[in-house]
C-alpha positions as CSV (number, residue, x, y, z in Angstrom):
1,M,86.8,-36.2,83.3
2,K,85.5,-33.4,85.4
3,I,86.1,-30.9,82.6
4,K,84.3,-33.2,80.2
5,K,81.3,-33.4,82.4
6,I,81.1,-29.6,82.7
7,L,81.4,-29.1,78.9
8,W,78.8,-31.8,78.4
9,I,76.3,-29.5,80.0
10,I,77.4,-26.3,78.2
11,I,78.4,-27.4,74.7
12,P,75.2,-29.0,73.4
13,A,73.3,-25.7,73.8
14,I,76.0,-23.9,71.9
15,F,76.7,-26.2,69.0
16,L,73.5,-28.2,68.6
17,G,70.9,-25.4,69.0
18,S,70.4,-24.9,65.3
19,C,70.2,-28.5,64.2
20,A,67.6,-29.4,61.6
21,S,64.6,-30.9,63.2
22,G,64.9,-34.0,61.0
23,T,68.4,-35.0,62.1
24,K,69.3,-37.6,64.6
25,I,71.6,-35.2,66.5
26,V,69.5,-32.6,68.3
27,D,69.7,-30.2,71.2
28,Q,69.1,-31.8,74.6
29,S,65.9,-29.7,74.9
30,N,64.6,-31.1,71.5
31,S,61.2,-32.7,71.9
32,L,62.1,-35.7,69.8
33,P,62.2,-39.0,71.8
34,Q,65.6,-39.8,73.2
35,E,65.8,-43.2,71.5
36,K,66.0,-41.5,68.0
37,I,69.4,-40.0,68.8
38,D,72.4,-42.0,67.4
39,Q,74.6,-42.2,70.5
40,K,77.8,-42.8,68.6
41,A,77.3,-39.8,66.3
42,Y,76.5,-37.7,69.3
43,D,79.6,-38.9,71.2
44,F,82.0,-38.2,68.3
45,Y,80.3,-34.8,67.8
46,M,80.9,-33.9,71.4
47,E,84.5,-35.0,71.3
48,G,84.9,-32.7,68.2
49,A,83.3,-29.9,70.1
50,L,85.7,-30.4,73.0
51,Y,88.7,-30.1,70.6
52,D,87.1,-27.0,69.1
53,F,86.9,-25.5,72.5
54,Q,90.7,-26.1,72.8
55,D,91.4,-24.6,69.3
56,Q,92.6,-28.0,68.0
57,Y,90.7,-27.8,64.8
58,E,92.4,-30.7,62.9
59,K,91.6,-33.1,65.8
60,A,88.0,-31.7,65.9
61,L,87.6,-32.5,62.2
62,L,88.6,-36.1,62.7
63,Q,85.9,-36.5,65.3
64,Y,83.2,-34.8,63.2
65,Y,84.1,-37.0,60.2
66,Q,83.6,-40.0,62.5
67,A,80.2,-38.6,63.6
68,L,79.2,-38.1,60.0
69,L,79.7,-41.9,59.4
70,Y,76.9,-42.6,61.9
71,D,74.6,-39.7,60.7
72,S,75.3,-38.7,57.1
73,T,72.3,-36.3,56.9
74,S,73.1,-34.1,59.9
75,A,73.1,-30.4,58.9
76,Q,74.8,-29.6,62.3
77,I,77.7,-31.9,61.8
78,M,78.3,-30.7,58.3
79,K,78.2,-27.1,59.5
80,A,80.7,-27.9,62.2
81,I,83.1,-29.5,59.7
82,A,82.7,-26.4,57.4
83,R,83.3,-24.0,60.2
84,D,86.6,-25.7,61.1
85,M,87.7,-25.8,57.5
86,M,87.1,-22.1,57.3
87,R,89.2,-21.6,60.4
88,L,91.9,-23.5,58.5
89,Q,91.3,-21.4,55.4
90,Q,90.1,-24.3,53.4
91,Y,87.2,-22.3,51.9
92,E,86.4,-24.4,48.8
93,S,86.0,-27.5,50.9
94,A,84.0,-25.6,53.4
95,V,81.6,-24.4,50.7
96,Q,80.8,-28.0,49.8
97,Y,79.8,-29.0,53.3
98,L,77.9,-25.7,53.9
99,K,75.8,-26.3,50.7
100,K,74.9,-29.8,52.0
101,S,74.1,-28.4,55.4
102,H,72.0,-25.7,53.8
103,R,70.1,-28.3,51.8
104,Y,69.2,-30.2,54.9
105,N,68.4,-27.1,56.9
106,P,67.6,-24.2,54.6
107,D,66.4,-21.9,57.5
108,D,69.7,-22.0,59.5
109,R,71.0,-18.4,59.5
110,E,74.4,-19.3,60.7
111,T,75.0,-21.6,57.7
112,I,73.8,-18.9,55.3
113,N,76.2,-16.5,57.0
114,Y,79.1,-19.0,56.7
115,L,78.3,-19.5,53.0
116,G,78.5,-15.7,52.4
117,E,81.8,-15.5,54.3
118,A,83.3,-18.5,52.5
119,Y,82.5,-17.2,49.1
120,F,83.7,-13.7,50.1
121,N,87.1,-15.2,51.1
122,L,87.2,-17.0,47.7
123,K,86.6,-13.6,46.1
124,D,83.4,-15.0,44.6
125,Y,81.5,-11.8,45.4
126,Q,78.4,-12.6,43.4
127,N,77.7,-15.8,45.3
128,A,78.6,-14.1,48.6
129,L,76.1,-11.4,47.7
130,T,73.4,-14.1,47.1
131,Y,73.7,-15.5,50.6
132,Y,74.1,-12.2,52.4
133,E,70.9,-11.0,50.6
134,L,69.1,-14.2,51.7
135,L,70.4,-13.7,55.3
136,F,69.3,-10.0,55.3
137,K,65.8,-11.0,54.0
138,M,65.5,-13.5,56.9
139,D,67.0,-11.2,59.5
140,P,66.8,-7.5,58.4
141,Y,68.4,-6.4,61.7
142,N,71.5,-8.5,61.2
143,T,74.3,-6.0,61.1
144,T,76.8,-8.5,59.6
145,A,74.6,-9.0,56.6
146,E,73.9,-5.2,56.4
147,N,77.6,-4.2,56.4
148,N,78.7,-6.9,54.0
149,L,75.9,-6.1,51.6
150,L,76.9,-2.4,51.6
151,Y,80.5,-3.3,50.9
152,L,79.6,-5.8,48.2
153,Y,77.2,-3.4,46.4
154,S,79.9,-0.8,46.4
155,N,82.6,-3.2,45.2
156,L,80.4,-4.6,42.5
157,K,79.3,-1.0,41.5
158,M,75.6,-1.8,42.2
159,E,74.7,1.7,43.2
160,K,71.0,1.4,42.9
161,K,71.0,-1.7,45.1
162,Q,73.1,0.1,47.6
163,L,70.8,3.1,47.7
164,E,67.7,0.8,48.1
165,L,69.4,-0.9,51.0
166,Y,70.1,2.4,52.7
167,R,66.4,3.3,52.2
168,Q,65.4,0.1,53.9
169,L,67.8,0.7,56.8
170,M,66.3,4.2,57.3
171,N,63.0,2.6,57.9
172,Y,64.4,0.0,60.2
173,Y,66.5,2.5,62.1
174,P,64.7,5.8,61.8
175,G,66.7,7.6,64.5
176,D,70.1,6.3,63.6
177,T,72.0,9.4,62.5
178,Q,75.2,7.6,61.5
179,R,73.2,5.4,59.0
180,A,71.5,8.6,57.7
181,I,74.9,10.3,57.1
182,Q,76.1,7.2,55.3
183,Y,72.9,7.2,53.2
184,A,73.5,10.9,52.3
185,M,77.1,10.1,51.3
186,A,75.9,7.3,49.0
187,L,73.4,9.7,47.5
188,L,76.2,12.1,46.9
189,R,78.3,9.5,45.1
190,E,75.3,9.1,42.8
191,K,75.1,12.9,42.4
192,K,71.7,13.1,44.1
193,V,72.6,16.2,45.9
194,E,69.1,17.4,46.7
195,E,68.1,14.1,48.2
196,A,71.3,14.1,50.2
197,Q,70.6,17.6,51.5
198,Q,67.1,16.5,52.5
199,V,68.3,13.5,54.5
200,L,70.9,15.6,56.3
201,R,68.4,18.4,57.0
202,G,66.2,15.8,58.6
203,V,69.1,14.6,60.8
204,V,70.0,18.1,61.9
205,K,66.3,19.0,62.5
206,E,66.0,15.9,64.7
207,D,69.2,16.6,66.6
208,S,71.0,19.9,66.0
209,T,74.1,18.6,67.9
210,Q,74.9,16.2,65.0
211,L,78.1,18.0,63.9
212,N,79.0,15.3,61.3
213,A,75.7,15.8,59.6
214,L,76.1,19.6,59.8
215,F,79.6,19.4,58.3
216,V,78.5,17.2,55.3
217,L,75.6,19.6,54.8
218,G,78.1,22.5,54.7
219,N,80.1,20.6,52.1
220,L,77.0,20.2,50.0
221,H,76.4,23.9,49.9
222,E,80.0,24.4,48.9
223,I,79.6,21.9,46.1
224,N,76.6,24.0,45.0
225,R,78.7,27.1,45.3
226,D,76.5,28.4,48.0
227,T,79.4,29.4,50.2
228,T,77.4,31.9,52.2
229,T,75.2,29.2,53.6
230,A,78.3,26.9,54.0
231,V,80.0,29.6,56.1
232,Q,77.0,29.9,58.3
233,I,76.9,26.2,58.9
234,Y,80.6,26.0,59.7
235,H,80.3,28.8,62.2
236,K,77.4,27.0,63.8
237,I,79.7,23.9,64.2
238,L,82.3,26.1,65.9
239,K,79.7,27.4,68.4
240,S,79.4,23.8,69.6
241,D,83.0,22.8,69.0
242,P,85.3,25.9,68.8
243,L,88.4,23.9,67.8
244,N,86.7,21.7,65.1
245,E,89.5,21.4,62.6
246,D,87.3,20.4,59.6
247,A,85.1,23.5,60.0
248,L,88.1,25.7,60.6
249,T,89.9,24.4,57.5
250,H,86.8,24.9,55.2
251,L,86.2,28.4,56.6
252,Y,89.9,29.2,55.9
253,R,89.6,28.0,52.3
254,I,86.4,29.9,51.6
255,Y,87.7,33.1,53.1
256,R,91.0,32.8,51.4
257,S,89.5,32.3,48.0
258,R,87.4,35.4,48.6
259,Q,90.5,37.2,50.0
260,N,88.4,37.9,53.1
261,W,91.2,38.4,55.5
262,K,89.0,39.9,58.1
263,G,86.9,36.8,58.1
264,I,90.0,34.6,58.7
265,E,91.0,36.9,61.5
266,K,87.6,36.8,63.2
267,T,87.5,33.0,62.9
268,Y,91.1,32.2,64.0
269,N,91.6,34.8,66.8
270,P,89.5,32.8,69.2
271,V,91.3,29.6,68.3
272,V,94.8,31.2,69.1
273,A,93.3,32.7,72.3
274,A,92.0,29.3,73.4
275,D,95.2,27.4,72.4
276,S,98.2,29.6,72.2
277,L,100.4,26.6,71.3
278,N,98.4,25.9,68.1
279,S,101.1,26.6,65.5
280,Q,98.8,25.9,62.5
281,A,96.3,28.5,63.7
282,R,99.0,31.0,64.4
283,L,100.4,30.5,60.8
284,V,96.9,30.9,59.3
285,L,96.1,34.0,61.3
286,A,99.6,35.5,60.6
287,E,99.0,35.0,56.8
288,A,95.7,36.9,57.1
289,Y,97.4,39.7,59.0
290,Y,100.1,39.9,56.3
291,Y,97.6,40.3,53.5
292,D,95.6,42.7,55.6
293,E,98.8,44.9,55.9
294,K,99.3,44.2,59.6
295,G,102.9,43.0,59.3
296,D,103.9,43.7,62.9
297,S,101.0,41.6,64.2
298,A,101.9,38.8,61.8
299,T,105.5,38.9,62.9
300,Q,104.6,38.8,66.6
301,L,102.4,35.8,66.0
302,L,105.0,33.9,64.0
303,Q,107.9,34.0,66.4
304,P,106.8,31.0,68.6
305,V,106.0,29.0,65.3
306,L,109.7,29.1,64.5
307,D,110.2,26.6,67.3
308,D,107.7,24.1,65.8
309,S,109.5,21.9,63.3
310,N,106.1,21.0,61.6
311,Y,105.3,24.6,60.7
312,R,108.7,26.3,60.8
313,S,109.0,26.4,57.0
314,G,105.8,28.3,56.6
315,A,106.8,30.8,59.3
316,L,110.2,31.4,57.6
317,E,108.6,32.0,54.3
318,L,106.0,34.5,55.6
319,L,108.6,36.3,57.8
320,G,110.8,36.6,54.8
321,R,108.0,38.1,52.7
322,I,107.2,40.6,55.4
323,A,110.8,41.7,55.6
324,F,111.0,41.8,51.8
325,D,108.0,44.0,51.5
326,N,109.5,46.3,54.1
327,K,112.7,46.4,52.1
328,N,114.6,44.9,55.0
329,Y,116.6,42.9,52.4
330,T,119.2,41.5,54.7
331,E,116.6,40.2,57.2
332,A,114.6,38.7,54.3
333,E,117.7,37.1,52.8
334,N,118.4,35.4,56.2
335,Y,114.9,34.0,56.4
336,F,114.9,32.7,52.8
337,K,118.4,31.2,53.2
338,A,117.3,29.4,56.3
339,L,114.2,28.1,54.5
340,T,116.2,26.8,51.5
341,G,118.8,25.3,53.8
342,E,116.4,23.5,56.1
343,N,113.8,22.6,53.6
344,P,115.2,22.6,50.1
345,Q,112.1,20.9,48.8
346,N,110.2,24.1,49.4
347,R,110.3,25.7,46.0
348,F,109.0,29.1,47.3
349,G,112.2,29.6,49.3
350,W,114.3,29.5,46.1
351,L,111.8,31.6,44.2
352,F,111.7,34.4,46.8
353,L,115.4,34.4,47.3
354,S,115.9,34.8,43.6
355,L,113.3,37.5,43.5
356,L,115.0,39.3,46.4
357,Y,118.3,39.4,44.5
358,N,116.6,40.5,41.3
359,Q,114.9,43.4,43.2
360,Q,118.4,44.6,44.2
361,K,119.7,44.0,40.6
362,Q,122.1,41.3,41.9
363,Y,121.3,39.1,38.9
364,Q,124.4,37.0,39.2
365,H,123.4,36.0,42.8
366,S,119.9,35.2,41.5
367,V,121.2,33.0,38.7
368,G,123.4,31.1,41.3
369,V,120.4,30.5,43.5
370,L,118.2,29.2,40.7
371,R,121.0,26.9,39.4
372,Q,121.2,25.4,42.9
373,A,117.4,25.1,43.0
374,F,117.5,23.1,39.7
375,T,119.5,20.4,41.4
376,I,116.3,19.6,43.4
377,H,113.5,21.1,41.2
378,K,114.9,20.2,37.8
379,D,111.8,20.9,35.7
380,D,109.9,23.4,37.8
381,P,108.2,25.8,35.3
382,V,108.0,28.8,37.7
383,L,111.7,28.6,38.5
384,L,112.6,28.1,34.9
385,G,110.6,31.2,34.0
386,M,112.4,33.2,36.7
387,Y,115.7,31.9,35.4
388,G,114.9,33.0,31.9
389,T,113.7,36.4,33.0
390,T,116.8,36.9,35.1
391,L,119.1,36.1,32.2
392,D,117.1,38.5,30.0
393,Q,117.6,41.3,32.6
394,M,121.3,40.6,32.5
395,G,121.2,41.2,28.7
396,K,121.6,37.5,27.9
397,G,118.5,37.2,25.7
398,D,119.8,34.4,23.6
399,E,120.5,32.3,26.7
400,A,117.1,33.3,28.2
401,L,115.2,31.8,25.3
402,E,115.7,28.1,26.1
403,P,114.5,28.2,29.8
404,L,111.6,30.4,29.0
405,E,110.4,28.2,26.1
406,K,110.8,25.1,28.3
407,A,108.9,26.8,31.1
408,H,106.1,27.5,28.6
409,R,106.0,23.9,27.3
410,L,105.7,22.7,30.9
411,D,103.0,25.1,31.9
412,P,101.4,26.7,28.8
413,N,98.9,28.8,30.8
414,D,101.4,30.6,33.1
415,V,100.8,34.2,32.3
416,N,104.1,35.5,33.7
417,T,106.1,33.1,31.5
418,I,104.0,33.9,28.5
419,A,104.5,37.7,29.0
420,S,108.3,37.2,29.5
421,L,108.7,35.0,26.5
422,A,106.7,37.2,24.2
423,A,108.6,40.2,25.3
424,L,111.9,38.4,24.6
425,Y,110.7,37.4,21.1
426,D,110.0,41.1,20.5
427,K,113.4,42.1,21.8
428,L,115.1,39.5,19.5
429,K,112.9,40.7,16.6
430,M,111.3,37.3,16.4
431,W,107.9,38.9,15.7
432,D,106.3,35.9,13.9
433,K,106.8,33.9,17.1
434,S,105.7,36.8,19.3
435,D,102.5,37.3,17.3
436,S,101.8,33.5,17.2
437,L,102.2,33.2,20.9
438,Y,99.9,36.1,21.7
439,E,97.2,34.9,19.2
440,A,97.3,31.3,20.6
441,V,97.2,32.3,24.2
442,L,94.5,34.9,23.8
443,Q,92.3,32.2,22.2
444,K,92.5,30.4,25.6
445,L,92.6,33.5,27.8
446,P,90.7,36.2,25.9
447,N,90.1,38.4,28.9
448,N,93.7,38.5,30.3
449,A,94.3,42.3,30.4
450,L,98.1,42.0,30.8
451,L,98.5,40.0,27.6
452,L,96.0,42.2,25.7
453,N,98.0,45.3,26.6
454,N,101.4,43.7,25.9
455,Y,100.3,42.5,22.5
456,S,99.0,45.9,21.7
457,Y,102.2,47.6,22.8
458,S,104.2,45.1,20.7
459,L,102.3,46.1,17.6
460,V,102.5,49.8,18.2
461,E,106.3,49.7,18.8
462,R,106.6,48.1,15.4
463,D,104.2,50.7,13.8
464,V,102.0,47.9,12.5
465,Q,98.2,47.1,12.8
466,M,97.5,50.3,14.7
467,N,93.7,49.7,14.7
468,K,94.2,46.2,16.0
469,A,96.5,47.6,18.7
470,L,93.9,50.1,19.7
471,D,91.2,47.4,19.9
472,L,93.4,45.2,22.1
473,V,94.3,47.9,24.6
474,D,90.6,49.0,24.7
475,R,89.7,45.5,25.7
476,A,92.4,45.6,28.4
477,L,91.1,48.9,29.7
478,K,87.6,47.6,29.8
479,I,88.8,45.1,32.3
480,E,91.1,47.4,34.3
481,P,90.1,51.0,33.4
482,D,92.5,52.7,35.8
483,N,95.7,50.7,35.0
484,G,98.4,53.3,34.3
485,A,100.4,51.0,32.0
486,Y,97.4,50.3,29.8
487,L,96.5,54.0,29.6
488,D,100.1,54.8,28.6
489,T,99.8,52.2,25.8
490,K,96.6,53.8,24.5
491,G,98.3,57.3,24.6
492,W,101.3,55.9,22.8
493,I,99.1,54.5,20.0
494,Y,97.5,58.0,19.6
495,Y,101.0,59.5,19.5
496,K,102.0,57.1,16.7
497,M,98.8,57.9,14.9
498,G,99.6,61.7,15.1
499,K,96.7,62.4,17.5
500,Y,98.9,64.3,20.0
501,Q,96.2,65.9,22.1
502,K,94.5,62.6,22.7
503,A,98.0,61.1,23.4
504,L,98.5,63.8,26.0
505,E,95.2,63.1,27.7
506,Y,95.8,59.4,28.2
507,I,99.5,59.6,29.1
508,K,98.6,62.2,31.8
509,K,96.0,59.7,33.2
510,A,98.8,57.1,33.1
511,L,101.1,59.3,35.2
512,N,98.3,60.1,37.7
513,G,97.3,56.4,38.0
514,R,100.7,54.7,38.7
515,E,104.1,55.2,40.1
516,E,106.1,57.3,37.7
517,S,108.1,55.2,35.3
518,A,111.0,56.3,33.0
519,E,109.2,55.0,30.0
520,V,105.9,56.9,30.6
521,L,107.8,60.1,31.5
522,E,109.8,59.8,28.2
523,H,106.5,59.3,26.3
524,M,105.1,62.5,27.9
525,G,108.2,64.4,26.8
526,D,107.8,63.1,23.3
527,V,104.2,64.3,23.2
528,Y,105.1,67.8,24.5
529,L,107.8,68.1,21.8
530,K,105.2,67.3,19.1
531,L,102.9,69.8,20.7
532,G,105.6,72.5,20.3
533,Q,106.5,72.7,24.0
534,P,110.2,71.8,24.1
535,E,110.7,73.1,27.6
536,E,108.1,70.8,29.0
537,A,109.5,68.0,26.9
538,S,113.0,68.6,28.3
539,R,111.6,68.6,31.9
540,Y,109.9,65.2,31.5
541,W,112.9,63.7,29.7
542,K,115.2,64.8,32.5
543,N,112.9,63.3,35.1
544,A,112.9,60.1,33.0
545,L,116.7,60.1,32.9
546,E,116.9,60.3,36.7
547,K,115.0,57.1,36.9
548,D,117.0,55.5,34.0
549,P,120.4,57.1,33.9
550,S,121.8,54.5,31.4
551,N,119.3,55.4,28.7
552,E,121.5,56.8,25.9
553,E,118.6,57.7,23.6
554,L,117.2,59.9,26.3
555,K,120.5,61.7,26.7
556,E,120.6,62.3,22.9
557,K,117.1,63.8,23.0
558,I,118.0,66.2,25.8
559,D,121.2,67.2,24.1
560,S,119.4,67.8,20.8
561,L,117.1,70.5,22.2
């Protein structure tokens, strides 16, 4: 009984405070005369409240039903019944009692909130929206109504309503930066970029330490392709928070897309200095050093990363590439074998290992690696392209055709595969296919210098459409004017056209602009022979034969002099 007496004092203020003024059950402080209270209804209500306090909702409901028999118009009793029904997840029944309660007391905010909640749980979002809008109108500082309205507007794709609500909230909470950032994000979803920028600039102007606002503002400049301003903003963030991962990641992406390796070095050197155990930062910085031709510095940075299981694969790949570039093939092989063994899902490990063997003309090893890779990466177009190219280099052109054609079907825009497949069609004298492939791809990639040159060379080797061949190689040279292979193609076209002096001019440029190749040296010898200089021709042919000792046609040319 002592507990009951204590609760008797506390509970009425909690559960009866929002009673309708016309009901018989009222708060003890209500100014209505005491004799208007129905004592039985009040007693049953209080028993129900006691059970509620003990989380015995079924027993509480029995008491509230009894109370309702003595006061059938009490909004408070109906609300109490509905509240317990909601606790028992009987939302449809709860709605019926809440509607009655709302009818008797339309200004009770708790009832309106319960109606919104009940309809939300029934997934009747439109009705839930109606009551939350009513609650927000009555109490614009009610955060429950605010958050639920924002969610419902988003769920129901009512973007204009959502933006309008954000505008209202900006007026109610003018200094709330989090709400301002949310507003800016909502504007972005509606592609109102300028408005979003304006909101965020206001936040930053008000408080320059708001890094979230700064970060989103940087993102907006990236979206507008103003990466210069974005970089400035991200560096401003790093001044306040030197290890901010989001700013670092975006700076890395921007600098990498620009191939600005110095920018990555300048950004990430302080990070590694501040946190020497940061494997991700070490890996990023090492990659920049690698592309900036600082292989030793990259190698030194990567050694500790090998002990970090999260980033070991990246370190193995980069160390393997450094060794490969330095022609330390055994070391590179060890790294790539470790990579494929530990992380067979990493396709680059297989690709580089195959490339390593091809570089050493160990084609059988390369084919074995790729066949093993296909057990994991069955339809990888890059690996298929490499497989076809390797078979072709082994003199197995017929076998190479299927994987190259499949690789092209899987990735029709991969230039390496296209070039390899077209070259194979030429070799197999499947010129209709070769020409069709070049024509189709150049419709999509009209400024690809490699394909323009290769198509040109294919035509000239067949002595067909020489003017078209000249036009194609000129387009390639307009893109890459100093490319030795393209200069050689143009010189070879002039040779085939009988313009030997012009041929000499361009093939000389080709030799000056690239590492000497057997093919270009042979072309130079052919030109000198036509110019009546057999000794010069012989010299260039012999140089060519040193680079390609298996070339029987070259041997015949030399012997014929």
